[in-house]
CHARMM internal coordinates of N, CA and C (Angstrom, degrees):
IC EDIT
DIST 1 N 1 CA 1.4353
DIST 1 CA 1 C 1.5692
ANGL 1 N 1 CA 1 C 105.67
DIST 1 C 2 N 1.2721
ANGL 1 CA 1 C 2 N 109.61
DIHE 1 N 1 CA 1 C 2 N 139.85
DIST 2 N 2 CA 1.4909
ANGL 1 C 2 N 2 CA 119.65
DIHE 1 CA 1 C 2 N 2 CA -175.00
DIST 2 CA 2 C 1.5849
ANGL 2 N 2 CA 2 C 108.28
DIHE 1 C 2 N 2 CA 2 C -76.74
DIST 2 C 3 N 1.4182
ANGL 2 CA 2 C 3 N 116.78
DIHE 2 N 2 CA 2 C 3 N 153.84
DIST 3 N 3 CA 1.4749
ANGL 2 C 3 N 3 CA 117.64
DIHE 2 CA 2 C 3 N 3 CA 174.65
DIST 3 CA 3 C 1.3896
ANGL 3 N 3 CA 3 C 113.50
DIHE 2 C 3 N 3 CA 3 C -56.03
DIST 3 C 4 N 1.3855
ANGL 3 CA 3 C 4 N 120.64
DIHE 3 N 3 CA 3 C 4 N -34.41
DIST 4 N 4 CA 1.4205
ANGL 3 C 4 N 4 CA 122.39
DIHE 3 CA 3 C 4 N 4 CA 175.05
DIST 4 CA 4 C 1.4590
ANGL 4 N 4 CA 4 C 114.23
DIHE 3 C 4 N 4 CA 4 C -62.61
DIST 4 C 5 N 1.2182
ANGL 4 CA 4 C 5 N 120.73
DIHE 4 N 4 CA 4 C 5 N -42.50
DIST 5 N 5 CA 1.4974
ANGL 4 C 5 N 5 CA 123.17
DIHE 4 CA 4 C 5 N 5 CA 177.44
DIST 5 CA 5 C 1.5217
ANGL 5 N 5 CA 5 C 112.64
DIHE 4 C 5 N 5 CA 5 C -67.20
DIST 5 C 6 N 1.3251
ANGL 5 CA 5 C 6 N 119.97
DIHE 5 N 5 CA 5 C 6 N -33.16
DIST 6 N 6 CA 1.4495
ANGL 5 C 6 N 6 CA 124.53
DIHE 5 CA 5 C 6 N 6 CA 174.95
DIST 6 CA 6 C 1.5048
ANGL 6 N 6 CA 6 C 105.93
DIHE 5 C 6 N 6 CA 6 C -72.77
DIST 6 C 7 N 1.2899
ANGL 6 CA 6 C 7 N 125.77
DIHE 6 N 6 CA 6 C 7 N -37.79
DIST 7 N 7 CA 1.3981
ANGL 6 C 7 N 7 CA 121.68
DIHE 6 CA 6 C 7 N 7 CA 174.95
DIST 7 CA 7 C 1.5363
ANGL 7 N 7 CA 7 C 113.77
DIHE 6 C 7 N 7 CA 7 C -61.01
DIST 7 C 8 N 1.3502
ANGL 7 CA 7 C 8 N 111.83
DIHE 7 N 7 CA 7 C 8 N -41.64
DIST 8 N 8 CA 1.4484
ANGL 7 C 8 N 8 CA 118.38
DIHE 7 CA 7 C 8 N 8 CA -178.22
DIST 8 CA 8 C 1.5820
ANGL 8 N 8 CA 8 C 107.80
DIHE 7 C 8 N 8 CA 8 C -67.24
DIST 8 C 9 N 1.2551
ANGL 8 CA 8 C 9 N 120.19
DIHE 8 N 8 CA 8 C 9 N -34.36
DIST 9 N 9 CA 1.4192
ANGL 8 C 9 N 9 CA 121.60
DIHE 8 CA 8 C 9 N 9 CA 172.51
DIST 9 CA 9 C 1.5045
ANGL 9 N 9 CA 9 C 114.84
DIHE 8 C 9 N 9 CA 9 C -67.46
DIST 9 C 10 N 1.3129
ANGL 9 CA 9 C 10 N 116.60
DIHE 9 N 9 CA 9 C 10 N -36.05
DIST 10 N 10 CA 1.4466
ANGL 9 C 10 N 10 CA 120.58
DIHE 9 CA 9 C 10 N 10 CA 178.59
DIST 10 CA 10 C 1.5784
ANGL 10 N 10 CA 10 C 107.71
DIHE 9 C 10 N 10 CA 10 C -65.71
DIST 10 C 11 N 1.3436
ANGL 10 CA 10 C 11 N 111.98
DIHE 10 N 10 CA 10 C 11 N -43.78
DIST 11 N 11 CA 1.4855
ANGL 10 C 11 N 11 CA 119.59
DIHE 10 CA 10 C 11 N 11 CA -178.24
DIST 11 CA 11 C 1.5478
ANGL 11 N 11 CA 11 C 106.39
DIHE 10 C 11 N 11 CA 11 C -59.87
DIST 11 C 12 N 1.3263
ANGL 11 CA 11 C 12 N 119.09
DIHE 11 N 11 CA 11 C 12 N -42.64
DIST 12 N 12 CA 1.4342
ANGL 11 C 12 N 12 CA 121.76
DIHE 11 CA 11 C 12 N 12 CA -179.53
DIST 12 CA 12 C 1.5446
ANGL 12 N 12 CA 12 C 113.31
DIHE 11 C 12 N 12 CA 12 C -65.96
DIST 12 C 13 N 1.3574
ANGL 12 CA 12 C 13 N 114.68
DIHE 12 N 12 CA 12 C 13 N -40.01
DIST 13 N 13 CA 1.4592
ANGL 12 C 13 N 13 CA 117.40
DIHE 12 CA 12 C 13 N 13 CA 173.66
DIST 13 CA 13 C 1.5569
ANGL 13 N 13 CA 13 C 113.99
DIHE 12 C 13 N 13 CA 13 C -56.12
DIST 13 C 14 N 1.3677
ANGL 13 CA 13 C 14 N 111.77
DIHE 13 N 13 CA 13 C 14 N -51.31
DIST 14 N 14 CA 1.4864
ANGL 13 C 14 N 14 CA 118.00
DIHE 13 CA 13 C 14 N 14 CA 176.22
DIST 14 CA 14 C 1.4893
ANGL 14 N 14 CA 14 C 115.91
DIHE 13 C 14 N 14 CA 14 C -51.01
DIST 14 C 15 N 1.3559
ANGL 14 CA 14 C 15 N 111.00
DIHE 14 N 14 CA 14 C 15 N -46.28
DIST 15 N 15 CA 1.5284
ANGL 14 C 15 N 15 CA 122.46
DIHE 14 CA 14 C 15 N 15 CA -176.17
DIST 15 CA 15 C 1.6017
ANGL 15 N 15 CA 15 C 104.95
DIHE 14 C 15 N 15 CA 15 C -66.02
DIST 15 C 16 N 1.2851
ANGL 15 CA 15 C 16 N 119.87
DIHE 15 N 15 CA 15 C 16 N -49.87
DIST 16 N 16 CA 1.4235
ANGL 15 C 16 N 16 CA 119.38
DIHE 15 CA 15 C 16 N 16 CA -175.21
DIST 16 CA 16 C 1.5154
ANGL 16 N 16 CA 16 C 108.15
DIHE 15 C 16 N 16 CA 16 C -67.97
DIST 16 C 17 N 1.4041
ANGL 16 CA 16 C 17 N 120.87
DIHE 16 N 16 CA 16 C 17 N -38.87
DIST 17 N 17 CA 1.3762
ANGL 16 C 17 N 17 CA 120.82
DIHE 16 CA 16 C 17 N 17 CA 179.44
DIST 17 CA 17 C 1.5456
ANGL 17 N 17 CA 17 C 111.80
DIHE 16 C 17 N 17 CA 17 C -61.21
DIST 17 C 18 N 1.3601
ANGL 17 CA 17 C 18 N 116.16
DIHE 17 N 17 CA 17 C 18 N -43.98
DIST 18 N 18 CA 1.4622
ANGL 17 C 18 N 18 CA 116.02
DIHE 17 CA 17 C 18 N 18 CA 177.70
DIST 18 CA 18 C 1.5416
ANGL 18 N 18 CA 18 C 112.24
DIHE 17 C 18 N 18 CA 18 C -63.20
DIST 18 C 19 N 1.2523
ANGL 18 CA 18 C 19 N 118.78
DIHE 18 N 18 CA 18 C 19 N -39.87
DIST 19 N 19 CA 1.5079
ANGL 18 C 19 N 19 CA 120.31
DIHE 18 CA 18 C 19 N 19 CA 177.12
DIST 19 CA 19 C 1.4321
ANGL 19 N 19 CA 19 C 112.51
DIHE 18 C 19 N 19 CA 19 C -63.41
DIST 19 C 20 N 1.3777
ANGL 19 CA 19 C 20 N 119.94
DIHE 19 N 19 CA 19 C 20 N -35.90
DIST 20 N 20 CA 1.4929
ANGL 19 C 20 N 20 CA 124.49
DIHE 19 CA 19 C 20 N 20 CA 173.83
DIST 20 CA 20 C 1.4407
ANGL 20 N 20 CA 20 C 111.09
DIHE 19 C 20 N 20 CA 20 C -62.05
DIST 20 C 21 N 1.4306
ANGL 20 CA 20 C 21 N 112.42
DIHE 20 N 20 CA 20 C 21 N -48.31
DIST 21 N 21 CA 1.4619
ANGL 20 C 21 N 21 CA 114.22
DIHE 20 CA 20 C 21 N 21 CA 179.74
DIST 21 CA 21 C 1.4798
ANGL 21 N 21 CA 21 C 115.51
DIHE 20 C 21 N 21 CA 21 C -63.57
DIST 21 C 22 N 1.3388
ANGL 21 CA 21 C 22 N 119.77
DIHE 21 N 21 CA 21 C 22 N -37.06
DIST 22 N 22 CA 1.4388
ANGL 21 C 22 N 22 CA 124.14
DIHE 21 CA 21 C 22 N 22 CA 175.33
DIST 22 CA 22 C 1.5640
ANGL 22 N 22 CA 22 C 107.59
DIHE 21 C 22 N 22 CA 22 C -62.36
DIST 22 C 23 N 1.3100
ANGL 22 CA 22 C 23 N 120.81
DIHE 22 N 22 CA 22 C 23 N -40.99
DIST 23 N 23 CA 1.4024
ANGL 22 C 23 N 23 CA 119.77
DIHE 22 CA 22 C 23 N 23 CA -172.93
DIST 23 CA 23 C 1.5983
ANGL 23 N 23 CA 23 C 103.54
DIHE 22 C 23 N 23 CA 23 C -75.24
DIST 23 C 24 N 1.2715
ANGL 23 CA 23 C 24 N 119.72
DIHE 23 N 23 CA 23 C 24 N -32.62
DIST 24 N 24 CA 1.4665
ANGL 23 C 24 N 24 CA 120.87
DIHE 23 CA 23 C 24 N 24 CA -179.99
DIST 24 CA 24 C 1.5597
ANGL 24 N 24 CA 24 C 110.38
DIHE 23 C 24 N 24 CA 24 C -66.67
DIST 24 C 25 N 1.3293
ANGL 24 CA 24 C 25 N 116.21
DIHE 24 N 24 CA 24 C 25 N -37.94
DIST 25 N 25 CA 1.5018
ANGL 24 C 25 N 25 CA 119.25
DIHE 24 CA 24 C 25 N 25 CA 168.46
DIST 25 CA 25 C 1.4366
ANGL 25 N 25 CA 25 C 118.05
DIHE 24 C 25 N 25 CA 25 C -57.89
DIST 25 C 26 N 1.3514
ANGL 25 CA 25 C 26 N 116.04
DIHE 25 N 25 CA 25 C 26 N -34.72
DIST 26 N 26 CA 1.4700
ANGL 25 C 26 N 26 CA 120.02
DIHE 25 CA 25 C 26 N 26 CA -178.49
DIST 26 CA 26 C 1.4370
ANGL 26 N 26 CA 26 C 104.85
DIHE 25 C 26 N 26 CA 26 C -71.32
DIST 26 C 27 N 1.3519
ANGL 26 CA 26 C 27 N 120.49
DIHE 26 N 26 CA 26 C 27 N -45.78
DIST 27 N 27 CA 1.3818
ANGL 26 C 27 N 27 CA 126.02
DIHE 26 CA 26 C 27 N 27 CA 175.56
DIST 27 CA 27 C 1.5752
ANGL 27 N 27 CA 27 C 114.14
DIHE 26 C 27 N 27 CA 27 C -54.78
DIST 27 C 28 N 1.3039
ANGL 27 CA 27 C 28 N 115.10
DIHE 27 N 27 CA 27 C 28 N -46.25
DIST 28 N 28 CA 1.3433
ANGL 27 C 28 N 28 CA 121.97
DIHE 27 CA 27 C 28 N 28 CA 176.89
DIST 28 CA 28 C 1.5482
ANGL 28 N 28 CA 28 C 116.38
DIHE 27 C 28 N 28 CA 28 C -60.30
DIST 28 C 29 N 1.3695
ANGL 28 CA 28 C 29 N 110.09
DIHE 28 N 28 CA 28 C 29 N -45.75
DIST 29 N 29 CA 1.5126
ANGL 28 C 29 N 29 CA 118.79
DIHE 28 CA 28 C 29 N 29 CA 173.42
DIST 29 CA 29 C 1.4851
ANGL 29 N 29 CA 29 C 113.30
DIHE 28 C 29 N 29 CA 29 C -56.25
DIST 29 C 30 N 1.3393
ANGL 29 CA 29 C 30 N 118.33
DIHE 29 N 29 CA 29 C 30 N -42.86
DIST 30 N 30 CA 1.4545
ANGL 29 C 30 N 30 CA 126.50
DIHE 29 CA 29 C 30 N 30 CA 178.02
DIST 30 CA 30 C 1.5466
ANGL 30 N 30 CA 30 C 105.12
DIHE 29 C 30 N 30 CA 30 C -56.99
DIST 30 C 31 N 1.2962
ANGL 30 CA 30 C 31 N 118.15
DIHE 30 N 30 CA 30 C 31 N -55.33
DIST 31 N 31 CA 1.4285
ANGL 30 C 31 N 31 CA 122.27
DIHE 30 CA 30 C 31 N 31 CA -171.45
DIST 31 CA 31 C 1.5287
ANGL 31 N 31 CA 31 C 108.96
DIHE 30 C 31 N 31 CA 31 C -63.50
DIST 31 C 32 N 1.3445
ANGL 31 CA 31 C 32 N 117.65
DIHE 31 N 31 CA 31 C 32 N -44.99
DIST 32 N 32 CA 1.4095
ANGL 31 C 32 N 32 CA 122.35
DIHE 31 CA 31 C 32 N 32 CA -172.63
DIST 32 CA 32 C 1.5744
ANGL 32 N 32 CA 32 C 115.03
DIHE 31 C 32 N 32 CA 32 C -74.94
DIST 32 C 33 N 1.4304
ANGL 32 CA 32 C 33 N 111.18
DIHE 32 N 32 CA 32 C 33 N -33.05
DIST 33 N 33 CA 1.5008
ANGL 32 C 33 N 33 CA 115.90
DIHE 32 CA 32 C 33 N 33 CA -169.09
DIST 33 CA 33 C 1.5582
ANGL 33 N 33 CA 33 C 113.71
DIHE 32 C 33 N 33 CA 33 C -111.94
DIST 33 C 34 N 1.2966
ANGL 33 CA 33 C 34 N 119.11
DIHE 33 N 33 CA 33 C 34 N -25.76
DIST 34 N 34 CA 1.4583
ANGL 33 C 34 N 34 CA 121.32
DIHE 33 CA 33 C 34 N 34 CA -163.65
DIST 34 CA 34 C 1.5441
ANGL 34 N 34 CA 34 C 114.70
DIHE 33 C 34 N 34 CA 34 C -116.78
DIST 34 C 35 N 1.3923
ANGL 34 CA 34 C 35 N 115.37
DIHE 34 N 34 CA 34 C 35 N -20.39
DIST 35 N 35 CA 1.4459
ANGL 34 C 35 N 35 CA 115.70
DIHE 34 CA 34 C 35 N 35 CA -179.57
DIST 35 CA 35 C 1.4565
ANGL 35 N 35 CA 35 C 114.58
DIHE 34 C 35 N 35 CA 35 C -84.31
DIST 35 C 36 N 1.2725
ANGL 35 CA 35 C 36 N 127.96
DIHE 35 N 35 CA 35 C 36 N 139.83
DIST 36 N 36 CA 1.4580
ANGL 35 C 36 N 36 CA 119.10
DIHE 35 CA 35 C 36 N 36 CA 20.10
DIST 36 CA 36 C 1.4865
ANGL 36 N 36 CA 36 C 113.59
DIHE 35 C 36 N 36 CA 36 C -92.82
DIST 36 C 37 N 1.3808
ANGL 36 CA 36 C 37 N 122.37
DIHE 36 N 36 CA 36 C 37 N -6.30
DIST 37 N 37 CA 1.3941
ANGL 36 C 37 N 37 CA 125.02
DIHE 36 CA 36 C 37 N 37 CA -175.10
DIST 37 CA 37 C 1.5393
ANGL 37 N 37 CA 37 C 112.65
DIHE 36 C 37 N 37 CA 37 C -62.29
DIST 37 C 38 N 1.3434
ANGL 37 CA 37 C 38 N 115.11
DIHE 37 N 37 CA 37 C 38 N -36.54
DIST 38 N 38 CA 1.4834
ANGL 37 C 38 N 38 CA 117.32
DIHE 37 CA 37 C 38 N 38 CA -176.64
DIST 38 CA 38 C 1.5350
ANGL 38 N 38 CA 38 C 114.19
DIHE 37 C 38 N 38 CA 38 C -95.73
DIST 38 C 39 N 1.2785
ANGL 38 CA 38 C 39 N 112.09
DIHE 38 N 38 CA 38 C 39 N 32.87
DIST 39 N 39 CA 1.5364
ANGL 38 C 39 N 39 CA 113.89
DIHE 38 CA 38 C 39 N 39 CA -175.99
DIST 39 CA 39 C 1.5023
ANGL 39 N 39 CA 39 C 109.58
DIHE 38 C 39 N 39 CA 39 C -63.90
DIST 39 C 40 N 1.3239
ANGL 39 CA 39 C 40 N 122.44
DIHE 39 N 39 CA 39 C 40 N -21.72
DIST 40 N 40 CA 1.4253
ANGL 39 C 40 N 40 CA 120.83
DIHE 39 CA 39 C 40 N 40 CA -177.64
DIST 40 CA 40 C 1.4770
ANGL 40 N 40 CA 40 C 115.04
DIHE 39 C 40 N 40 CA 40 C -71.41
DIST 40 C 41 N 1.3141
ANGL 40 CA 40 C 41 N 118.66
DIHE 40 N 40 CA 40 C 41 N -18.83
DIST 41 N 41 CA 1.3183
ANGL 40 C 41 N 41 CA 126.17
DIHE 40 CA 40 C 41 N 41 CA 174.55
DIST 41 CA 41 C 1.5458
ANGL 41 N 41 CA 41 C 116.42
DIHE 40 C 41 N 41 CA 41 C -82.14
DIST 41 C 42 N 1.2987
ANGL 41 CA 41 C 42 N 117.34
DIHE 41 N 41 CA 41 C 42 N -15.86
DIST 42 N 42 CA 1.3950
ANGL 41 C 42 N 42 CA 125.18
DIHE 41 CA 41 C 42 N 42 CA -171.85
DIST 42 CA 42 C 1.4618
ANGL 42 N 42 CA 42 C 114.61
DIHE 41 C 42 N 42 CA 42 C -57.23
DIST 42 C 43 N 1.3916
ANGL 42 CA 42 C 43 N 113.75
DIHE 42 N 42 CA 42 C 43 N -50.35
DIST 43 N 43 CA 1.5872
ANGL 42 C 43 N 43 CA 114.29
DIHE 42 CA 42 C 43 N 43 CA -176.76
DIST 43 CA 43 C 1.4301
ANGL 43 N 43 CA 43 C 111.54
DIHE 42 C 43 N 43 CA 43 C -64.13
DIST 43 C 44 N 1.3498
ANGL 43 CA 43 C 44 N 118.46
DIHE 43 N 43 CA 43 C 44 N -41.04
DIST 44 N 44 CA 1.4922
ANGL 43 C 44 N 44 CA 117.95
DIHE 43 CA 43 C 44 N 44 CA -177.03
DIST 44 CA 44 C 1.4888
ANGL 44 N 44 CA 44 C 112.45
DIHE 43 C 44 N 44 CA 44 C -67.18
DIST 44 C 45 N 1.3102
ANGL 44 CA 44 C 45 N 118.58
DIHE 44 N 44 CA 44 C 45 N -41.42
DIST 45 N 45 CA 1.4885
ANGL 44 C 45 N 45 CA 119.86
DIHE 44 CA 44 C 45 N 45 CA 179.04
DIST 45 CA 45 C 1.5067
ANGL 45 N 45 CA 45 C 111.58
DIHE 44 C 45 N 45 CA 45 C -74.02
DIST 45 C 46 N 1.2435
ANGL 45 CA 45 C 46 N 117.86
DIHE 45 N 45 CA 45 C 46 N -31.41
DIST 46 N 46 CA 1.4869
ANGL 45 C 46 N 46 CA 122.54
DIHE 45 CA 45 C 46 N 46 CA 174.50
DIST 46 CA 46 C 1.5899
ANGL 46 N 46 CA 46 C 109.96
DIHE 45 C 46 N 46 CA 46 C -67.22
DIST 46 C 47 N 1.2902
ANGL 46 CA 46 C 47 N 116.62
DIHE 46 N 46 CA 46 C 47 N -36.74
DIST 47 N 47 CA 1.4657
ANGL 46 C 47 N 47 CA 121.61
DIHE 46 CA 46 C 47 N 47 CA -178.46
DIST 47 CA 47 C 1.6033
ANGL 47 N 47 CA 47 C 107.59
DIHE 46 C 47 N 47 CA 47 C -72.80
DIST 47 C 48 N 1.2361
ANGL 47 CA 47 C 48 N 111.52
DIHE 47 N 47 CA 47 C 48 N -41.52
DIST 48 N 48 CA 1.5727
ANGL 47 C 48 N 48 CA 118.50
DIHE 47 CA 47 C 48 N 48 CA 179.67
DIST 48 CA 48 C 1.5064
ANGL 48 N 48 CA 48 C 107.19
DIHE 47 C 48 N 48 CA 48 C -65.41
DIST 48 C 49 N 1.2984
ANGL 48 CA 48 C 49 N 122.69
DIHE 48 N 48 CA 48 C 49 N -39.43
DIST 49 N 49 CA 1.4558
ANGL 48 C 49 N 49 CA 127.55
DIHE 48 CA 48 C 49 N 49 CA 176.77
DIST 49 CA 49 C 1.4826
ANGL 49 N 49 CA 49 C 108.90
DIHE 48 C 49 N 49 CA 49 C -62.67
DIST 49 C 50 N 1.2874
ANGL 49 CA 49 C 50 N 115.94
DIHE 49 N 49 CA 49 C 50 N -51.32
DIST 50 N 50 CA 1.5097
ANGL 49 C 50 N 50 CA 117.51
DIHE 49 CA 49 C 50 N 50 CA 178.79
DIST 50 CA 50 C 1.4969
ANGL 50 N 50 CA 50 C 115.01
DIHE 49 C 50 N 50 CA 50 C -61.75
DIST 50 C 51 N 1.2377
ANGL 50 CA 50 C 51 N 116.96
DIHE 50 N 50 CA 50 C 51 N -36.51
DIST 51 N 51 CA 1.5485
ANGL 50 C 51 N 51 CA 119.40
DIHE 50 CA 50 C 51 N 51 CA 175.95
DIST 51 CA 51 C 1.5345
ANGL 51 N 51 CA 51 C 110.99
DIHE 50 C 51 N 51 CA 51 C -71.31
DIST 51 C 52 N 1.2781
ANGL 51 CA 51 C 52 N 116.67
DIHE 51 N 51 CA 51 C 52 N -34.24
DIST 52 N 52 CA 1.4284
ANGL 51 C 52 N 52 CA 115.64
DIHE 51 CA 51 C 52 N 52 CA 176.58
DIST 52 CA 52 C 1.5797
ANGL 52 N 52 CA 52 C 113.35
DIHE 51 C 52 N 52 CA 52 C -72.04
DIST 52 C 53 N 1.2563
ANGL 52 CA 52 C 53 N 115.35
DIHE 52 N 52 CA 52 C 53 N -34.11
DIST 53 N 53 CA 1.4232
ANGL 52 C 53 N 53 CA 118.80
DIHE 52 CA 52 C 53 N 53 CA 174.79
DIST 53 CA 53 C 1.5287
ANGL 53 N 53 CA 53 C 111.90
DIHE 52 C 53 N 53 CA 53 C -69.94
DIST 53 C 54 N 1.2800
ANGL 53 CA 53 C 54 N 117.40
DIHE 53 N 53 CA 53 C 54 N -34.17
DIST 54 N 54 CA 1.4393
ANGL 53 C 54 N 54 CA 125.59
DIHE 53 CA 53 C 54 N 54 CA 178.04
DIST 54 CA 54 C 1.4756
ANGL 54 N 54 CA 54 C 108.49
DIHE 53 C 54 N 54 CA 54 C -64.19
DIST 54 C 55 N 1.2623
ANGL 54 CA 54 C 55 N 116.04
DIHE 54 N 54 CA 54 C 55 N -46.24
DIST 55 N 55 CA 1.4872
ANGL 54 C 55 N 55 CA 122.88
DIHE 54 CA 54 C 55 N 55 CA 179.60
DIST 55 CA 55 C 1.4674
ANGL 55 N 55 CA 55 C 113.03
DIHE 54 C 55 N 55 CA 55 C -61.14
DIST 55 C 56 N 1.4122
ANGL 55 CA 55 C 56 N 117.66
DIHE 55 N 55 CA 55 C 56 N -40.40
DIST 56 N 56 CA 1.4064
ANGL 55 C 56 N 56 CA 126.40
DIHE 55 CA 55 C 56 N 56 CA 171.68
DIST 56 CA 56 C 1.5765
ANGL 56 N 56 CA 56 C 112.03
DIHE 55 C 56 N 56 CA 56 C -55.07
DIST 56 C 57 N 1.4060
ANGL 56 CA 56 C 57 N 109.61
DIHE 56 N 56 CA 56 C 57 N -58.02
DIST 57 N 57 CA 1.4537
ANGL 56 C 57 N 57 CA 118.65
DIHE 56 CA 56 C 57 N 57 CA 178.00
DIST 57 CA 57 C 1.5066
ANGL 57 N 57 CA 57 C 114.82
DIHE 56 C 57 N 57 CA 57 C -50.45
DIST 57 C 58 N 1.3468
ANGL 57 CA 57 C 58 N 120.13
DIHE 57 N 57 CA 57 C 58 N -44.09
DIST 58 N 58 CA 1.3336
ANGL 57 C 58 N 58 CA 120.94
DIHE 57 CA 57 C 58 N 58 CA 179.29
DIST 58 CA 58 C 1.4683
ANGL 58 N 58 CA 58 C 114.35
DIHE 57 C 58 N 58 CA 58 C -70.97
DIST 58 C 59 N 1.2315
ANGL 58 CA 58 C 59 N 119.82
DIHE 58 N 58 CA 58 C 59 N -34.42
DIST 59 N 59 CA 1.4892
ANGL 58 C 59 N 59 CA 123.51
DIHE 58 CA 58 C 59 N 59 CA 175.03
DIST 59 CA 59 C 1.5458
ANGL 59 N 59 CA 59 C 112.27
DIHE 58 C 59 N 59 CA 59 C -71.41
DIST 59 C 60 N 1.2749
ANGL 59 CA 59 C 60 N 118.27
DIHE 59 N 59 CA 59 C 60 N -32.09
DIST 60 N 60 CA 1.4724
ANGL 59 C 60 N 60 CA 125.41
DIHE 59 CA 59 C 60 N 60 CA 175.48
DIST 60 CA 60 C 1.4866
ANGL 60 N 60 CA 60 C 107.82
DIHE 59 C 60 N 60 CA 60 C -71.74
DIST 60 C 61 N 1.2772
ANGL 60 CA 60 C 61 N 122.33
DIHE 60 N 60 CA 60 C 61 N -45.16
DIST 61 N 61 CA 1.4595
ANGL 60 C 61 N 61 CA 122.86
DIHE 60 CA 60 C 61 N 61 CA 177.62
DIST 61 CA 61 C 1.5037
ANGL 61 N 61 CA 61 C 113.42
DIHE 60 C 61 N 61 CA 61 C -61.47
DIST 61 C 62 N 1.3457
ANGL 61 CA 61 C 62 N 115.07
DIHE 61 N 61 CA 61 C 62 N -34.69
DIST 62 N 62 CA 1.4618
ANGL 61 C 62 N 62 CA 115.98
DIHE 61 CA 61 C 62 N 62 CA -179.89
DIST 62 CA 62 C 1.5563
ANGL 62 N 62 CA 62 C 107.28
DIHE 61 C 62 N 62 CA 62 C -71.51
DIST 62 C 63 N 1.3365
ANGL 62 CA 62 C 63 N 118.55
DIHE 62 N 62 CA 62 C 63 N -43.92
DIST 63 N 63 CA 1.4573
ANGL 62 C 63 N 63 CA 123.63
DIHE 62 CA 62 C 63 N 63 CA 177.28
DIST 63 CA 63 C 1.5110
ANGL 63 N 63 CA 63 C 111.59
DIHE 62 C 63 N 63 CA 63 C -55.42
DIST 63 C 64 N 1.3765
ANGL 63 CA 63 C 64 N 117.92
DIHE 63 N 63 CA 63 C 64 N -45.10
DIST 64 N 64 CA 1.3655
ANGL 63 C 64 N 64 CA 123.03
DIHE 63 CA 63 C 64 N 64 CA -174.40
DIST 64 CA 64 C 1.5699
ANGL 64 N 64 CA 64 C 107.29
DIHE 63 C 64 N 64 CA 64 C -70.27
DIST 64 C 65 N 1.2485
ANGL 64 CA 64 C 65 N 119.71
DIHE 64 N 64 CA 64 C 65 N -37.61
DIST 65 N 65 CA 1.5050
ANGL 64 C 65 N 65 CA 122.38
DIHE 64 CA 64 C 65 N 65 CA 176.82
DIST 65 CA 65 C 1.5183
ANGL 65 N 65 CA 65 C 109.69
DIHE 64 C 65 N 65 CA 65 C -67.27
DIST 65 C 66 N 1.3224
ANGL 65 CA 65 C 66 N 120.73
DIHE 65 N 65 CA 65 C 66 N -40.38
DIST 66 N 66 CA 1.4433
ANGL 65 C 66 N 66 CA 125.99
DIHE 65 CA 65 C 66 N 66 CA -179.71
DIST 66 CA 66 C 1.4844
ANGL 66 N 66 CA 66 C 106.32
DIHE 65 C 66 N 66 CA 66 C -63.92
DIST 66 C 67 N 1.3407
ANGL 66 CA 66 C 67 N 122.26
DIHE 66 N 66 CA 66 C 67 N -48.65
DIST 67 N 67 CA 1.4187
ANGL 66 C 67 N 67 CA 123.32
DIHE 66 CA 66 C 67 N 67 CA -177.99
DIST 67 CA 67 C 1.5782
ANGL 67 N 67 CA 67 C 113.14
DIHE 66 C 67 N 67 CA 67 C -66.93
DIST 67 C 68 N 1.2892
ANGL 67 CA 67 C 68 N 115.76
DIHE 67 N 67 CA 67 C 68 N -35.19
DIST 68 N 68 CA 1.5089
ANGL 67 C 68 N 68 CA 118.82
DIHE 67 CA 67 C 68 N 68 CA 173.25
DIST 68 CA 68 C 1.5028
ANGL 68 N 68 CA 68 C 111.56
DIHE 67 C 68 N 68 CA 68 C -62.06
DIST 68 C 69 N 1.3809
ANGL 68 CA 68 C 69 N 116.64
DIHE 68 N 68 CA 68 C 69 N -41.17
DIST 69 N 69 CA 1.4225
ANGL 68 C 69 N 69 CA 124.72
DIHE 68 CA 68 C 69 N 69 CA -177.95
DIST 69 CA 69 C 1.4816
ANGL 69 N 69 CA 69 C 109.37
DIHE 68 C 69 N 69 CA 69 C -66.18
DIST 69 C 70 N 1.2306
ANGL 69 CA 69 C 70 N 117.06
DIHE 69 N 69 CA 69 C 70 N -38.93
DIST 70 N 70 CA 1.5478
ANGL 69 C 70 N 70 CA 125.44
DIHE 69 CA 69 C 70 N 70 CA -174.80
DIST 70 CA 70 C 1.5105
ANGL 70 N 70 CA 70 C 109.85
DIHE 69 C 70 N 70 CA 70 C -78.53
DIST 70 C 71 N 1.3064
ANGL 70 CA 70 C 71 N 114.61
DIHE 70 N 70 CA 70 C 71 N -19.74
DIST 71 N 71 CA 1.5520
ANGL 70 C 71 N 71 CA 118.96
DIHE 70 CA 70 C 71 N 71 CA -178.86
DIST 71 CA 71 C 1.5266
ANGL 71 N 71 CA 71 C 112.98
DIHE 70 C 71 N 71 CA 71 C -71.49
END
COOR INIT
IC SEED 1 N 1 CA 1 C
IC BUILD
């Protein structure tokens, strides 16, 4: 894998990590500020947080594999 492709993967990992962190903050805010009244929002926000973390994990695994291959 070329250095350019690795940089692209690194950028993707950073982006997905930022998005996962933002989603986690939204979940945290719901828990801290809106429960129990906002319980109907819980499943949607939790699922979005899970999906964001899953996207980060997949991007991170691709980067890890690319770095191992390049070594």
